[in-house]
N, CA, C and O atoms as a GROMACS GRO file, in nm:
protein
  496
    1UNK      N    1   2.405  19.017   0.666
    1UNK     CA    2   2.455  19.014   0.788
    1UNK      C    3   2.472  18.864   0.843
    1UNK      O    4   2.392  18.772   0.829
    2UNK      N    5   2.587  18.861   0.906
    2UNK     CA    6   2.624  18.733   0.978
    2UNK      C    7   2.534  18.695   1.086
    2UNK      O    8   2.480  18.784   1.151
    3UNK      N    9   2.512  18.566   1.113
    3UNK     CA   10   2.431  18.524   1.230
    3UNK      C   11   2.520  18.433   1.321
    3UNK      O   12   2.596  18.352   1.268
    4UNK      N   13   2.514  18.443   1.449
    4UNK     CA   14   2.584  18.361   1.542
    4UNK      C   15   2.486  18.254   1.593
    4UNK      O   16   2.376  18.288   1.637
    5UNK      N   17   2.524  18.128   1.587
    5UNK     CA   18   2.448  18.023   1.650
    5UNK      C   19   2.521  17.982   1.773
    5UNK      O   20   2.619  17.909   1.753
    6UNK      N   21   2.496  18.011   1.885
    6UNK     CA   22   2.554  17.991   2.005
    6UNK      C   23   2.514  17.885   2.078
    6UNK      O   24   2.393  17.879   2.098
    7UNK      N   25   2.594  17.783   2.133
    7UNK     CA   26   2.552  17.668   2.204
    7UNK      C   27   2.563  17.712   2.345
    7UNK      O   28   2.670  17.753   2.390
    8UNK      N   29   2.455  17.704   2.415
    8UNK     CA   30   2.456  17.750   2.556
    8UNK      C   31   2.432  17.613   2.645
    8UNK      O   32   2.325  17.553   2.644
    9UNK      N   33   2.552  17.570   2.725
    9UNK     CA   34   2.557  17.446   2.795
    9UNK      C   35   2.570  17.479   2.949
    9UNK      O   36   2.653  17.560   2.990
   10UNK      N   37   2.486  17.414   3.029
   10UNK     CA   38   2.496  17.449   3.173
   10UNK      C   39   2.612  17.372   3.246
   10UNK      O   40   2.608  17.249   3.250
   11UNK      N   41   2.708  17.436   3.300
   11UNK     CA   42   2.815  17.386   3.356
   11UNK      C   43   2.836  17.456   3.491
   11UNK      O   44   2.860  17.576   3.500
   12UNK      N   45   2.826  17.373   3.594
   12UNK     CA   46   2.857  17.423   3.732
   12UNK      C   47   2.776  17.545   3.774
   12UNK      O   48   2.828  17.633   3.843
   13UNK      N   49   2.660  17.552   3.738
   13UNK     CA   50   2.562  17.651   3.780
   13UNK      C   51   2.562  17.784   3.682
   13UNK      O   52   2.490  17.881   3.703
   14UNK      N   53   2.644  17.773   3.584
   14UNK     CA   54   2.668  17.881   3.491
   14UNK      C   55   2.635  17.842   3.351
   14UNK      O   56   2.649  17.724   3.319
   15UNK      N   57   2.590  17.935   3.261
   15UNK     CA   58   2.589  17.898   3.128
   15UNK      C   59   2.717  17.922   3.043
   15UNK      O   60   2.767  18.034   3.030
   16UNK      N   61   2.766  17.803   2.986
   16UNK     CA   62   2.893  17.821   2.900
   16UNK      C   63   2.834  17.857   2.758
   16UNK      O   64   2.747  17.793   2.698
   17UNK      N   65   2.894  17.966   2.716
   17UNK     CA   66   2.839  18.003   2.564
   17UNK      C   67   2.950  17.999   2.468
   17UNK      O   68   3.044  18.079   2.470
   18UNK      N   69   2.937  17.900   2.382
   18UNK     CA   70   3.031  17.878   2.276
   18UNK      C   71   2.998  17.946   2.151
   18UNK      O   72   2.914  17.893   2.078
   19UNK      N   73   3.056  18.061   2.115
   19UNK     CA   74   3.042  18.152   2.013
   19UNK      C   75   3.139  18.097   1.892
   19UNK      O   76   3.260  18.121   1.895
   20UNK      N   77   3.083  18.026   1.788
   20UNK     CA   78   3.174  17.981   1.680
   20UNK      C   79   3.268  18.089   1.619
   20UNK      O   80   3.234  18.203   1.588
   21UNK      N   81   3.382  18.040   1.609
   21UNK     CA   82   3.484  18.139   1.541
   21UNK      C   83   3.527  18.235   1.636
   21UNK      O   84   3.627  18.298   1.602
   22UNK      N   85   3.479  18.262   1.744
   22UNK     CA   86   3.512  18.369   1.823
   22UNK      C   87   3.581  18.295   1.968
   22UNK      O   88   3.702  18.307   1.990
   23UNK      N   89   3.509  18.235   2.043
   23UNK     CA   90   3.538  18.166   2.167
   23UNK      C   91   3.439  18.122   2.260
   23UNK      O   92   3.328  18.089   2.217
   24UNK      N   93   3.464  18.116   2.371
   24UNK     CA   94   3.375  18.071   2.491
   24UNK      C   95   3.357  18.175   2.597
   24UNK      O   96   3.459  18.222   2.647
   25UNK      N   97   3.248  18.213   2.635
   25UNK     CA   98   3.233  18.309   2.746
   25UNK      C   99   3.123  18.234   2.840
   25UNK      O  100   3.079  18.123   2.811
   26UNK      N  101   3.083  18.307   2.954
   26UNK     CA  102   2.986  18.252   3.046
   26UNK      C  103   2.884  18.363   3.075
   26UNK      O  104   2.907  18.484   3.062
   27UNK      N  105   2.768  18.308   3.117
   27UNK     CA  106   2.660  18.394   3.181
   27UNK      C  107   2.611  18.320   3.299
   27UNK      O  108   2.609  18.197   3.308
   28UNK      N  109   2.572  18.404   3.390
   28UNK     CA  110   2.510  18.351   3.519
   28UNK      C  111   2.370  18.300   3.509
   28UNK      O  112   2.323  18.209   3.578
   29UNK      N  113   2.300  18.375   3.405
   29UNK     CA  114   2.160  18.336   3.376
   29UNK      C  115   2.125  18.317   3.235
   29UNK      O  116   2.179  18.378   3.143
   30UNK      N  117   2.030  18.230   3.220
   30UNK     CA  118   1.982  18.206   3.066
   30UNK      C  119   1.946  18.338   3.013
   30UNK      O  120   1.982  18.374   2.901
   31UNK      N  121   1.876  18.410   3.093
   31UNK     CA  122   1.812  18.552   3.047
   31UNK      C  123   1.922  18.658   3.003
   31UNK      O  124   1.894  18.749   2.926
   32UNK      N  125   2.036  18.642   3.053
   32UNK     CA  126   2.147  18.728   3.034
   32UNK      C  127   2.246  18.680   2.929
   32UNK      O  128   2.345  18.746   2.899
   33UNK      N  129   2.212  18.548   2.868
   33UNK     CA  130   2.312  18.502   2.781
   33UNK      C  131   2.322  18.569   2.648
   33UNK      O  132   2.432  18.565   2.592
   34UNK      N  133   2.229  18.625   2.595
   34UNK     CA  134   2.223  18.703   2.467
   34UNK      C  135   2.312  18.835   2.489
   34UNK      O  136   2.401  18.872   2.412
   35UNK      N  137   2.277  18.893   2.595
   35UNK     CA  138   2.348  19.025   2.618
   35UNK      C  139   2.508  18.989   2.646
   35UNK      O  140   2.596  19.066   2.606
   36UNK      N  141   2.537  18.871   2.716
   36UNK     CA  142   2.674  18.845   2.744
   36UNK      C  143   2.737  18.808   2.596
   36UNK      O  144   2.848  18.856   2.572
   37UNK      N  145   2.685  18.742   2.515
   37UNK     CA  146   2.733  18.716   2.384
   37UNK      C  147   2.771  18.842   2.301
   37UNK      O  148   2.873  18.857   2.234
   38UNK      N  149   2.671  18.925   2.318
   38UNK     CA  150   2.684  19.074   2.251
   38UNK      C  151   2.808  19.144   2.310
   38UNK      O  152   2.886  19.202   2.234
   39UNK      N  153   2.828  19.142   2.436
   39UNK     CA  154   2.931  19.202   2.495
   39UNK      C  155   3.076  19.128   2.455
   39UNK      O  156   3.180  19.188   2.429
   40UNK      N  157   3.058  19.005   2.456
   40UNK     CA  158   3.176  18.930   2.406
   40UNK      C  159   3.224  18.965   2.273
   40UNK      O  160   3.340  18.994   2.246
   41UNK      N  161   3.115  18.960   2.180
   41UNK     CA  162   3.159  19.007   2.054
   41UNK      C  163   3.213  19.126   2.030
   41UNK      O  164   3.297  19.141   1.941
   42UNK      N  165   3.162  19.238   2.118
   42UNK     CA  166   3.196  19.368   2.128
   42UNK      C  167   3.346  19.379   2.171
   42UNK      O  168   3.419  19.464   2.120
   43UNK      N  169   3.388  19.300   2.257
   43UNK     CA  170   3.531  19.291   2.310
   43UNK      C  171   3.613  19.265   2.200
   43UNK      O  172   3.720  19.324   2.203
   44UNK      N  173   3.591  19.188   2.096
   44UNK     CA  174   3.672  19.147   1.986
   44UNK      C  175   3.650  19.234   1.877
   44UNK      O  176   3.696  19.202   1.767
   45UNK      N  177   3.581  19.347   1.892
   45UNK     CA  178   3.569  19.449   1.793
   45UNK      C  179   3.475  19.418   1.670
   45UNK      O  180   3.490  19.471   1.559
   46UNK      N  181   3.392  19.341   1.696
   46UNK     CA  182   3.302  19.298   1.589
   46UNK      C  183   3.191  19.409   1.570
   46UNK      O  184   3.103  19.423   1.655
   47UNK      N  185   3.198  19.485   1.459
   47UNK     CA  186   3.112  19.598   1.446
   47UNK      C  187   2.970  19.585   1.471
   47UNK      O  188   2.909  19.672   1.533
   48UNK      N  189   2.911  19.476   1.424
   48UNK     CA  190   2.759  19.466   1.432
   48UNK      C  191   2.723  19.387   1.562
   48UNK      O  192   2.619  19.321   1.563
   49UNK      N  193   2.800  19.390   1.668
   49UNK     CA  194   2.773  19.317   1.777
   49UNK      C  195   2.632  19.342   1.829
   49UNK      O  196   2.561  19.246   1.859
   50UNK      N  197   2.590  19.466   1.842
   50UNK     CA  198   2.469  19.505   1.886
   50UNK      C  199   2.356  19.466   1.817
   50UNK      O  200   2.250  19.453   1.878
   51UNK      N  201   2.364  19.442   1.687
   51UNK     CA  202   2.247  19.409   1.605
   51UNK      C  203   2.252  19.272   1.531
   51UNK      O  204   2.150  19.235   1.472
   52UNK      N  205   2.377  19.184   1.530
   52UNK     CA  206   2.374  19.065   1.464
   52UNK      C  207   2.279  18.982   1.532
   52UNK      O  208   2.269  18.988   1.655
   53UNK      N  209   2.195  18.888   1.447
   53UNK     CA  210   2.111  18.794   1.498
   53UNK      C  211   2.205  18.692   1.586
   53UNK      O  212   2.311  18.646   1.545
   54UNK      N  213   2.145  18.666   1.715
   54UNK     CA  214   2.190  18.561   1.794
   54UNK      C  215   2.099  18.463   1.811
   54UNK      O  216   1.991  18.485   1.866
   55UNK      N  217   2.133  18.355   1.768
   55UNK     CA  218   2.050  18.216   1.783
   55UNK      C  219   2.106  18.130   1.893
   55UNK      O  220   2.213  18.074   1.870
   56UNK      N  221   2.041  18.111   2.021
   56UNK     CA  222   2.094  18.027   2.125
   56UNK      C  223   2.030  17.904   2.122
   56UNK      O  224   1.908  17.890   2.118
   57UNK      N  225   2.119  17.807   2.124
   57UNK     CA  226   2.071  17.658   2.118
   57UNK      C  227   2.120  17.617   2.265
   57UNK      O  228   2.238  17.621   2.303
   58UNK      N  229   2.015  17.577   2.338
   58UNK     CA  230   2.022  17.541   2.486
   58UNK      C  231   2.053  17.388   2.473
   58UNK      O  232   1.983  17.311   2.408
   59UNK      N  233   2.180  17.349   2.553
   59UNK     CA  234   2.191  17.205   2.576
   59UNK      C  235   2.198  17.172   2.717
   59UNK      O  236   2.297  17.201   2.784
   60UNK      N  237   2.089  17.110   2.769
   60UNK     CA  238   2.084  17.082   2.898
   60UNK      C  239   2.096  16.918   2.923
   60UNK      O  240   2.181  16.869   2.996
   61UNK      N  241   2.009  16.850   2.857
   61UNK     CA  242   2.019  16.707   2.865
   61UNK      C  243   1.945  16.662   2.728
   61UNK      O  244   1.864  16.736   2.670
   62UNK      N  245   1.978  16.542   2.687
   62UNK     CA  246   1.930  16.520   2.547
   62UNK      C  247   1.765  16.509   2.546
   62UNK      O  248   1.699  16.566   2.460
   63UNK      N  249   1.711  16.437   2.642
   63UNK     CA  250   1.571  16.438   2.637
   63UNK      C  251   1.503  16.579   2.680
   63UNK      O  252   1.383  16.595   2.658
   64UNK      N  253   1.566  16.662   2.731
   64UNK     CA  254   1.507  16.792   2.755
   64UNK      C  255   1.530  16.873   2.638
   64UNK      O  256   1.446  16.957   2.605
   65UNK      N  257   1.647  16.854   2.566
   65UNK     CA  258   1.672  16.938   2.473
   65UNK      C  259   1.579  16.906   2.352
   65UNK      O  260   1.543  16.989   2.268
   66UNK      N  261   1.548  16.787   2.355
   66UNK     CA  262   1.448  16.732   2.232
   66UNK      C  263   1.305  16.802   2.264
   66UNK      O  264   1.234  16.845   2.173
   67UNK      N  265   1.274  16.808   2.380
   67UNK     CA  266   1.140  16.885   2.425
   67UNK      C  267   1.133  17.017   2.396
   67UNK      O  268   1.035  17.074   2.349
   68UNK      N  269   1.257  17.078   2.429
   68UNK     CA  270   1.255  17.224   2.396
   68UNK      C  271   1.244  17.261   2.259
   68UNK      O  272   1.178  17.357   2.219
   69UNK      N  273   1.318  17.174   2.179
   69UNK     CA  274   1.306  17.180   2.029
   69UNK      C  275   1.165  17.151   1.970
   69UNK      O  276   1.120  17.215   1.875
   70UNK      N  277   1.102  17.057   2.028
   70UNK     CA  278   0.954  17.034   1.995
   70UNK      C  279   0.871  17.143   2.036
   70UNK      O  280   0.777  17.175   1.964
   71UNK      N  281   0.891  17.200   2.136
   71UNK     CA  282   0.794  17.297   2.188
   71UNK      C  283   0.808  17.414   2.101
   71UNK      O  284   0.707  17.473   2.062
   72UNK      N  285   0.934  17.455   2.065
   72UNK     CA  286   0.959  17.557   1.973
   72UNK      C  287   0.903  17.540   1.846
   72UNK      O  288   0.847  17.638   1.796
   73UNK      N  289   0.909  17.431   1.784
   73UNK     CA  290   0.874  17.380   1.655
   73UNK      C  291   0.713  17.398   1.654
   73UNK      O  292   0.656  17.449   1.557
   74UNK      N  293   0.644  17.352   1.766
   74UNK     CA  294   0.503  17.347   1.771
   74UNK      C  295   0.460  17.499   1.777
   74UNK      O  296   0.369  17.538   1.705
   75UNK      N  297   0.524  17.582   1.863
   75UNK     CA  298   0.492  17.721   1.867
   75UNK      C  299   0.508  17.785   1.743
   75UNK      O  300   0.418  17.862   1.708
   76UNK      N  301   0.604  17.769   1.670
   76UNK     CA  302   0.610  17.829   1.523
   76UNK      C  303   0.514  17.784   1.432
   76UNK      O  304   0.477  17.859   1.342
   77UNK      N  305   0.463  17.658   1.444
   77UNK     CA  306   0.355  17.607   1.369
   77UNK      C  307   0.212  17.676   1.397
   77UNK      O  308   0.132  17.714   1.311
   78UNK      N  309   0.196  17.684   1.539
   78UNK     CA  310   0.077  17.744   1.573
   78UNK      C  311   0.070  17.889   1.550
   78UNK      O  312  -0.039  17.941   1.528
   79UNK      N  313   0.191  17.966   1.555
   79UNK     CA  314   0.193  18.100   1.482
   79UNK      C  315   0.155  18.112   1.340
   79UNK      O  316   0.083  18.201   1.294
   80UNK      N  317   0.212  18.010   1.271
   80UNK     CA  318   0.182  18.012   1.121
   80UNK      C  319   0.042  17.989   1.098
   80UNK      O  320  -0.016  18.055   1.011
   81UNK      N  321  -0.025  17.895   1.174
   81UNK     CA  322  -0.161  17.875   1.158
   81UNK      C  323  -0.253  17.980   1.204
   81UNK      O  324  -0.359  18.009   1.151
   82UNK      N  325  -0.199  18.035   1.313
   82UNK     CA  326  -0.286  18.179   1.349
   82UNK      C  327  -0.277  18.271   1.252
   82UNK      O  328  -0.382  18.330   1.223
   83UNK      N  329  -0.173  18.300   1.193
   83UNK     CA  330  -0.168  18.394   1.086
   83UNK      C  331  -0.248  18.354   0.969
   83UNK      O  332  -0.312  18.441   0.909
   84UNK      N  333  -0.251  18.240   0.936
   84UNK     CA  334  -0.326  18.188   0.827
   84UNK      C  335  -0.481  18.202   0.856
   84UNK      O  336  -0.564  18.234   0.771
   85UNK      N  337  -0.506  18.175   0.981
   85UNK     CA  338  -0.652  18.186   1.013
   85UNK      C  339  -0.702  18.334   1.018
   85UNK      O  340  -0.815  18.362   0.976
   86UNK      N  341  -0.619  18.427   1.070
   86UNK     CA  342  -0.641  18.571   1.060
   86UNK      C  343  -0.660  18.605   0.928
   86UNK      O  344  -0.757  18.675   0.900
   87UNK      N  345  -0.566  18.559   0.822
   87UNK     CA  346  -0.591  18.623   0.691
   87UNK      C  347  -0.724  18.566   0.638
   87UNK      O  348  -0.797  18.643   0.575
   88UNK      N  349  -0.761  18.442   0.657
   88UNK     CA  350  -0.881  18.379   0.601
   88UNK      C  351  -0.994  18.456   0.679
   88UNK      O  352  -1.090  18.502   0.616
   89UNK      N  353  -0.986  18.470   0.800
   89UNK     CA  354  -1.102  18.545   0.869
   89UNK      C  355  -1.126  18.697   0.805
   89UNK      O  356  -1.236  18.748   0.787
   90UNK      N  357  -1.005  18.754   0.776
   90UNK     CA  358  -1.019  18.884   0.722
   90UNK      C  359  -1.085  18.892   0.592
   90UNK      O  360  -1.167  18.979   0.561
   91UNK      N  361  -1.043  18.790   0.513
   91UNK     CA  362  -1.098  18.785   0.373
   91UNK      C  363  -1.243  18.749   0.386
   91UNK      O  364  -1.326  18.808   0.318
   92UNK      N  365  -1.278  18.654   0.471
   92UNK     CA  366  -1.426  18.616   0.495
   92UNK      C  367  -1.507  18.728   0.537
   92UNK      O  368  -1.617  18.747   0.485
   93UNK      N  369  -1.459  18.808   0.630
   93UNK     CA  370  -1.526  18.918   0.688
   93UNK      C  371  -1.567  19.018   0.584
   93UNK      O  372  -1.679  19.070   0.588
   94UNK      N  373  -1.465  19.050   0.478
   94UNK     CA  374  -1.498  19.125   0.368
   94UNK      C  375  -1.608  19.070   0.270
   94UNK      O  376  -1.694  19.143   0.220
   95UNK      N  377  -1.598  18.932   0.246
   95UNK     CA  378  -1.684  18.867   0.158
   95UNK      C  379  -1.825  18.876   0.224
   95UNK      O  380  -1.922  18.897   0.151
   96UNK      N  381  -1.841  18.860   0.359
   96UNK     CA  382  -1.972  18.854   0.420
   96UNK      C  383  -2.027  19.004   0.438
   96UNK      O  384  -2.148  19.029   0.434
   97UNK      N  385  -1.923  19.107   0.460
   97UNK     CA  386  -1.976  19.234   0.457
   97UNK      C  387  -2.038  19.280   0.318
   97UNK      O  388  -2.140  19.349   0.305
   98UNK      N  389  -1.959  19.230   0.220
   98UNK     CA  390  -1.999  19.267   0.086
   98UNK      C  391  -2.129  19.201   0.043
   98UNK      O  392  -2.191  19.241  -0.055
   99UNK      N  393  -2.167  19.104   0.115
   99UNK     CA  394  -2.298  19.031   0.099
   99UNK      C  395  -2.414  19.086   0.168
   99UNK      O  396  -2.528  19.042   0.157
  100UNK      N  397  -2.373  19.199   0.250
  100UNK     CA  398  -2.474  19.270   0.325
  100UNK      C  399  -2.498  19.234   0.471
  100UNK      O  400  -2.588  19.284   0.539
  101UNK      N  401  -2.412  19.142   0.514
  101UNK     CA  402  -2.440  19.105   0.654
  101UNK      C  403  -2.388  19.200   0.749
  101UNK      O  404  -2.284  19.261   0.726
  102UNK      N  405  -2.456  19.217   0.859
  102UNK     CA  406  -2.411  19.301   0.982
  102UNK      C  407  -2.286  19.239   1.054
  102UNK      O  408  -2.254  19.120   1.045
  103UNK      N  409  -2.222  19.331   1.125
  103UNK     CA  410  -2.112  19.282   1.204
  103UNK      C  411  -2.158  19.184   1.314
  103UNK      O  412  -2.086  19.095   1.358
  104UNK      N  413  -2.263  19.206   1.347
  104UNK     CA  414  -2.318  19.101   1.464
  104UNK      C  415  -2.346  18.974   1.395
  104UNK      O  416  -2.321  18.871   1.459
  105UNK      N  417  -2.387  18.964   1.292
  105UNK     CA  418  -2.420  18.830   1.213
  105UNK      C  419  -2.288  18.769   1.173
  105UNK      O  420  -2.270  18.648   1.188
  106UNK      N  421  -2.196  18.846   1.126
  106UNK     CA  422  -2.060  18.804   1.091
  106UNK      C  423  -1.995  18.730   1.206
  106UNK      O  424  -1.942  18.619   1.198
  107UNK      N  425  -2.008  18.809   1.321
  107UNK     CA  426  -1.946  18.752   1.456
  107UNK      C  427  -1.999  18.617   1.482
  107UNK      O  428  -1.924  18.523   1.505
  108UNK      N  429  -2.133  18.605   1.480
  108UNK     CA  430  -2.190  18.469   1.508
  108UNK      C  431  -2.173  18.362   1.401
  108UNK      O  432  -2.174  18.241   1.424
  109UNK      N  433  -2.158  18.416   1.287
  109UNK     CA  434  -2.123  18.302   1.182
  109UNK      C  435  -1.979  18.258   1.201
  109UNK      O  436  -1.953  18.138   1.200
  110UNK      N  437  -1.891  18.344   1.218
  110UNK     CA  438  -1.750  18.310   1.231
  110UNK      C  439  -1.694  18.266   1.373
  110UNK      O  440  -1.583  18.217   1.391
  111UNK      N  441  -1.792  18.293   1.471
  111UNK     CA  442  -1.753  18.239   1.606
  111UNK      C  443  -1.654  18.349   1.677
  111UNK      O  444  -1.587  18.316   1.775
  112UNK      N  445  -1.650  18.462   1.630
  112UNK     CA  446  -1.561  18.562   1.678
  112UNK      C  447  -1.653  18.673   1.736
  112UNK      O  448  -1.775  18.674   1.715
  113UNK      N  449  -1.582  18.774   1.817
  113UNK     CA  450  -1.658  18.883   1.873
  113UNK      C  451  -1.664  18.990   1.767
  113UNK      O  452  -1.589  18.995   1.670
  114UNK      N  453  -1.772  19.085   1.797
  114UNK     CA  454  -1.800  19.182   1.699
  114UNK      C  455  -1.679  19.278   1.713
  114UNK      O  456  -1.656  19.346   1.613
  115UNK      N  457  -1.614  19.292   1.800
  115UNK     CA  458  -1.488  19.376   1.807
  115UNK      C  459  -1.385  19.320   1.711
  115UNK      O  460  -1.318  19.393   1.637
  116UNK      N  461  -1.376  19.194   1.714
  116UNK     CA  462  -1.259  19.134   1.623
  116UNK      C  463  -1.323  19.142   1.489
  116UNK      O  464  -1.241  19.157   1.398
  117UNK      N  465  -1.449  19.136   1.452
  117UNK     CA  466  -1.491  19.157   1.315
  117UNK      C  467  -1.455  19.303   1.266
  117UNK      O  468  -1.400  19.323   1.157
  118UNK      N  469  -1.488  19.400   1.351
  118UNK     CA  470  -1.437  19.530   1.326
  118UNK      C  471  -1.287  19.554   1.299
  118UNK      O  472  -1.248  19.634   1.214
  119UNK      N  473  -1.207  19.480   1.378
  119UNK     CA  474  -1.063  19.493   1.371
  119UNK      C  475  -1.031  19.427   1.243
  119UNK      O  476  -0.950  19.486   1.172
  120UNK      N  477  -1.086  19.309   1.197
  120UNK     CA  478  -1.035  19.251   1.073
  120UNK      C  479  -1.095  19.341   0.962
  120UNK      O  480  -1.023  19.354   0.864
  121UNK      N  481  -1.221  19.411   0.960
  121UNK     CA  482  -1.262  19.476   0.855
  121UNK      C  483  -1.168  19.590   0.830
  121UNK      O  484  -1.141  19.622   0.714
  122UNK      N  485  -1.112  19.660   0.946
  122UNK     CA  486  -1.028  19.766   0.935
  122UNK      C  487  -0.884  19.731   0.867
  122UNK      O  488  -0.822  19.810   0.796
  123UNK      N  489  -0.842  19.600   0.901
  123UNK     CA  490  -0.721  19.554   0.850
  123UNK      C  491  -0.723  19.524   0.710
  123UNK      O  492  -0.620  19.528   0.643
  124UNK      N  493  -0.840  19.494   0.661
  124UNK     CA  494  -0.851  19.462   0.525
  124UNK      C  495  -0.853  19.565   0.424
  124UNK      O  496  -0.862  19.535   0.305
   0.00000   0.00000   0.00000
């Protein structure tokens, strides 16, 4: 399936949405930009307009754009590290359970709640 990388630029209080290969439309709010792009694609009879991935690239000012990109990259890294930590905790919970430790002891050793130990054990 095709993906549209749409450049959204603030112009005179509106968001100008440049859809490559299709054209330019506008949205009044950043929150409504994706829906406006989908409506715009639908006007051109693009069959997958409701489901095609839309990647909005915000263009505000170079220094702000860089900060937005940095924040998104850091959030993605954090999510990746969180997923890794969860996987390792899940594996460790099973190893500790296998060694005969109680849920309370496992929670204390790993620095997590007993409820989280139970969730990780069920997920494993």
